[in-house]
C-alpha positions in Angstrom: 25.5 13.9 -33.4 23.2 10.9 -33.8 20.1 11.3 -36.0 16.8 10.8 -34.2 16.2 7.4 -35.8 19.7 6.2 -34.8 19.3 7.7 -31.3 15.9 6.0 -30.9 17.3 2.7 -32.0 20.2 3.0 -29.6 17.8 3.9 -26.7 15.5 1.0 -27.7 18.5 -1.4 -27.5 19.4 -0.1 -24.1 15.8 -0.5 -23.0 15.7 -4.1 -24.3 19.0 -4.8 -22.5 17.4 -3.5 -19.3 14.3 -5.7 -19.8 16.6 -8.8 -20.2 18.7 -7.9 -17.2 15.6 -7.3 -15.0 14.7 -10.9 -15.4 18.0 -12.2 -14.0 17.7 -13.6 -10.5 19.0 -11.2 -7.9 21.9 -12.1 -5.7 20.8 -14.3 -2.7 19.9 -12.7 0.5 21.6 -13.5 3.7 20.2 -16.6 5.3 19.6 -14.7 8.5 16.8 -12.8 6.8 13.2 -13.6 7.8 11.0 -15.4 5.3 8.0 -13.3 4.5 4.9 -15.3 3.5 3.0 -13.2 1.0 -0.7 -14.2 0.9 -3.2 -12.4 -1.3 -4.9 -11.7 -4.6 -3.0 -11.5 -7.9 -0.8 -8.7 -6.7 1.0 -11.2 -4.5 2.6 -12.5 -7.8 4.8 -9.4 -7.8 6.7 -10.8 -4.8 7.7 -13.9 -6.8 10.5 -11.7 -8.3 9.5 -12.4 -11.9 7.1 -10.6 -14.4 4.5 -13.3 -14.5 1.2 -14.0 -12.9 1.7 -16.9 -10.5 -0.6 -19.9 -10.4 -3.3 -20.0 -7.8 -2.6 -21.9 -4.6 -2.3 -24.9 -4.0 -0.1 -24.8 -7.1 3.4 -23.6 -6.1 4.5 -20.1 -7.1 8.0 -19.2 -8.3 10.5 -17.9 -5.8 13.2 -15.9 -7.4 13.6 -13.7 -4.3 14.5 -15.7 -1.2 13.0 -13.1 1.1 9.4 -14.0 -0.1 7.2 -17.0 -0.4 4.0 -16.4 -2.4 0.5 -17.8 -2.1 -1.9 -16.4 -4.6 -5.3 -17.4 -3.3 -7.5 -15.8 -5.9 -9.4 -12.5 -6.5 -10.7 -12.1 -3.0 -11.9 -8.7 -1.8 -10.5 -7.3 1.4 -14.1 -6.8 2.6 -15.1 -10.4 1.9 -12.2 -11.9 4.0 -14.5 -11.4 7.0 -17.3 -13.4 5.3 -17.6 -17.2 5.2 -18.9 -18.7 2.0 -18.1 -15.8 -0.4 -17.9 -16.6 -4.1 -14.1 -16.5 -4.1 -13.7 -18.4 -0.8 -11.1 -15.9 0.2 -11.5 -16.3 4.0 -11.4 -20.1 3.9 -8.3 -20.1 1.6 -6.4 -17.5 3.7 -6.8 -19.5 6.9 -6.1 -22.8 5.2 -2.8 -21.4 3.9 -1.9 -20.2 7.4 -2.9 -23.5 8.9 -1.1 -25.7 6.5 1.8 -23.7 5.1 3.0 -21.0 7.5 4.8 -21.7 10.8 3.6 -19.8 13.8 5.6 -16.7 14.6 6.4 -16.1 10.9 6.0 -12.8 9.1 2.8 -12.8 7.0 2.2 -10.1 4.4 -1.5 -9.6 3.6 -2.1 -8.4 0.1 -5.7 -7.3 -0.5 -7.8 -4.2 -1.2 -6.8 -3.1 -4.7 -9.8 -4.8 -6.3 -12.1 -3.2 -3.7 -10.8 0.3 -4.5 -10.8 -0.1 -8.3 -14.1 -1.9 -8.9 -16.4 -1.7 -5.9 -16.2 1.4 -3.7 -17.8 3.9 -6.1 -20.5 1.4 -7.0 -21.3 0.8 -3.3 -21.4 4.5 -2.5 -23.9 5.1 -5.4 -26.0 2.1 -4.6 -26.3 2.8 -0.9 -26.5 6.6 -1.3 -23.5 7.2 1.1 -20.1 8.8 0.6 -17.0 7.0 -0.6 -15.5 7.9 2.8 -18.2 5.9 4.5 -17.6 2.9 2.2 -13.9 3.0 2.8 -14.4 3.2 6.5 -16.6 0.1 6.6 -14.1 -1.7 4.2 -11.1 -1.0 6.5 -13.2 -2.0 9.6 -14.0 -5.4 8.0 -10.4 -5.9 6.8 -8.8 -4.9 10.1 -10.9 -7.4 11.9 -9.3 -10.2 9.8 -5.9 -8.7 10.4 -6.6 -9.0 14.1 -7.6 -12.6 13.7 -4.3 -13.4 11.9 -2.3 -11.7 14.6 -4.2 -13.6 17.3 -2.9 -16.8 15.7 0.6 -15.8 16.5 1.8 -14.3 13.3 3.8 -11.1 12.7 1.7 -9.2 10.2 2.8 -6.9 7.5 -0.1 -5.2 5.6 0.6 -4.2 2.0 -0.9 -1.1 0.6 -3.3 -1.0 -2.4 -1.3 0.2 -5.3 -2.5 3.0 -7.7 -5.3 2.1 -10.1 -5.2 1.6 -13.9 -5.0 4.6 -16.1 -7.9 3.8 -18.4 -11.1 1.7 -18.0 -11.3 -1.4 -20.2 -12.8 -1.0 -23.6 -16.5 -2.1 -23.9 -15.3 -4.9 -26.1 -12.7 -6.1 -23.6 -12.9 -9.7 -22.4 -10.8 -8.8 -19.4 -13.5 -8.8 -16.8 -11.0 -9.2 -14.0 -9.7 -5.7 -14.7 -13.0 -3.9 -14.3 -12.5 -0.3 -13.2 -15.2 2.2 -12.1 -14.6 5.9 -12.2 -11.7 7.9 -13.5 -8.1 7.1 -12.6 -7.9 10.2 -10.4 -11.1 9.2 -8.6 -9.9 5.6 -8.0 -6.5 6.8 -6.9 -8.1 9.2 -4.4 -10.1 6.3 -3.0 -7.1 4.0 -2.9 -5.0 6.7 -1.1 -7.9 7.1 1.4 -8.0 3.3 1.9 -4.3 3.2 2.5 -4.4 6.2 5.0 -7.2 4.6 7.1 -5.4 1.3 7.0 -2.1 2.9 7.9 -3.7 4.7 10.8 -5.1 1.4 12.1 -1.7 -0.3 11.7 0.1 2.5 13.6 -2.4 2.3 16.4 -1.9 -1.4 16.8 1.9 -1.6 16.1 1.5 -3.4 12.8 3.9 -3.0 9.9 2.3 -1.2 6.9 4.2 -1.4 3.6 3.3 1.7 1.6 4.8 2.5 -1.8 1.7 4.4 -3.3 3.3 7.8 -3.6 6.3 6.4 -5.6 3.9 5.0 -8.2 2.0 8.1 -9.2 3.1 11.2 -11.2 2.8 14.9 -10.2 -0.8 14.9 -11.2 -1.8 11.9 -9.1 -2.1 9.6 -12.1 -0.7 6.1 -12.1 2.9 5.9 -13.5 2.6 3.0 -15.9 6.4 2.7 -16.2 6.3 0.6 -13.1 3.5 -1.7 -14.3 3.5 -5.1 -16.0 0.0 -4.6 -17.4 -2.8 -2.3 -16.6 -3.0 -3.1 -12.9 -0.1 -5.3 -11.8 3.4 -4.0 -10.9 6.5 -5.1 -12.8 9.8 -5.9 -11.2 10.9 -2.3 -12.1 9.1 -1.4 -8.8 10.8 -4.0 -6.7 13.8 -1.8 -5.7 11.3 0.7 -4.2 9.6 -2.1 -2.2 12.8 -3.6 -1.0 14.1 -0.2 0.1 10.9 0.2 2.2 11.2 -3.3 3.7 14.9 -2.7 4.7 13.8 0.4 6.6 10.7 -1.3 8.1 12.6 -4.4 9.3 16.0 -3.3 10.7 18.7 -5.9 10.0 17.0 -7.2 6.9 19.5 -7.4 4.0 18.0 -6.9 0.6 19.5 -7.1 -2.9 21.5 -4.1 -4.0 19.2 -2.7 -6.7 18.3 0.8 -7.9 15.2 2.3 -9.4 15.7 2.9 -13.1 14.8 6.5 -14.0 13.2 6.3 -17.5 13.9 8.9 -20.2 11.2 10.2 -22.5 12.5 7.8 -25.2 12.4 4.9 -22.7 8.7 5.7 -21.9 7.9 5.9 -25.6 9.5 2.5 -26.3 7.7 1.1 -23.3 4.3 2.3 -24.7 5.1 0.9 -28.1 6.1 -2.4 -26.5 2.8 -2.6 -24.7 0.8 -1.9 -27.8 2.7 -4.6 -29.7 1.9 -7.1 -26.9 -1.8 -6.2 -27.0 -1.9 -6.7 -30.8 -0.4 -10.1 -30.5 -3.1 -11.3 -28.1 
């Protein structure tokens, strides 16, 4: 029987081997597959197929999965997509990408809302003395209006869910202002799930595809499962098999790479946490 140190070392080697293998480009998809144009905030980087934040458009994103083409337009709120002249110019950039980069009739995946749920809903409810349900209702109403605009231009829209929120708020000394989080993880995940439900209801009523993987990314307590995350808020490619499975069911005839979700052991999770801490210390 292996001693614990030797067992741990063996498991760590297997974990590192998986990390390396996960970066290998998947087998090409069949050419008959549709190309899905992924437009959104930093979460659109996930669809590049690599564990790296992609450059902001008009710089070109990587494309290791032939099913997707990524356009990261910046940290736009879903709510602000309906507003011209916002600080992030999200509306202007969204429609400029559509006008200059995306052929009419193409599949367009809209990737917005996580920032709203993580950093703004609770603050807005407190500031306006209304419920979070009321804030989420107005948020989905604003976002759905933009979705309607995109559809009216002749695109086949896929709406991506907001993924579960970060486990812990940033430390007071953190410089990472883009990862601001208000409330506890459970509070934010409740808000995110509510946002997804309202958005899903709208999509079902209007025959729009809604890509939902939220429940696969939380544990039995409703807390975010960090195993699937690249950092505190962005998904890693460990979650890609889950997403590809949902897409294959959502778009019949779409052939996706043959990949499986890796079920981590306790030792794998321990090694993962240690790896994250090491990365933080190196920053």
